[in-house]
N, C-alpha and C positions, 0 to 999 in steps of 0.2 A: 498643789493650787486646785484640785478636784473640788474643794469645797467652795471656791468663789462662784461658780456658775449656779450651784444651788442656792447660794445666798441670793444671788441676782433674780433668779426664778421667783423665790419665795417673796422677796420684796415687791416684785412686779405684780404676782397674784395678790398680796396682801393691799397694795396699793388700789388695785381694780376693784377688789372686794369692798375696801372701806369707802371708796368713792361711790359705788353702787349703792351700798346700804345708805350712804349719807344723802343720795338724791332720791331713793326711794322715802326717806324719812322727811325730806324736804316736800315732796308730793303729798304725803300724809298732811303736812301742816298747811298745805295749800287746801287740801280738803277740809280741814278744819275750819278755814276761813269761811268756805262756802257753806258750811252748816250752820253759821251764825246768820243767815239772812232773815231767819224767823224771831230773831231776838227784837225786844221792843224798840221802837225809834225815839222814845222819850226815857229820861231816867225814872227808874221804878224803884225807889229807896226800899219797899216794903219786901221785895224780892232779892234785893241786894244788886239788880243791874244799875250800877252806877259808874261804870267805868266804859268811857266812849271807845269804839272802834270804827274808823272810816273804812268802808268796803267799796271801793271804786266811786266815791262820791255819796254813799249812802250811809249815814250815821246812824250806828245802833249802840245799844248799851248792853255789855256784859258783866257778869259776875266777877269777882276776883279769882275765883276757882277757875272760871273758863279761860280768863286772860292768862293765869299762869300756866295752864295746860297748853294752850297755844304757843307761848312764848317758850316752854321748855322743848316742844317738838322742833319749833324754828332753831334754837340755839344748838341743841345737841346734835340735830342732823347736819348742820353746817360745822359743826365741830368735828363730827366723824368724816365729813367729806374733806374737809381741810387737813385732817391727819392723812387721809388717802393722797391728797394732792402733795403733801410734804414728803410722803414715803415714795411717791412717783418722781418728784425732783431728786430725792436722794439716789433713787434707782438710776436715773439718768445720769448724775454726776458721776456715780460708781462706773458705769459703763463708758462714759467718755473718758474718764482717767485711765481706764483699762485699756482702751483702744490707743490713747496717746503715749501710754507706757510701752505699749507693744510696737509701736511704729518707730520708737527710739533706738 
């Protein structure tokens, strides 16, 4: 049974690392939002700025490329953080089952 504590430790570190990376990605996604303050306030079809984005009540128009870039950062950072949270929950489940099995 010497392998079990090692797996628990690896799960804990993997969960913490994934959550940290996911949160850093989420902060980057927030940074992308604030880079968009300089976008035009009205649609500009000639430049491709036709996709609306509401930044705290200020409506700006972005290109499709800018929109997809921001959405990918948001999606993947939350997906990575969610995987980290799932690993953390799995780690907690394993350690609780281990402590219950040891008390019986």
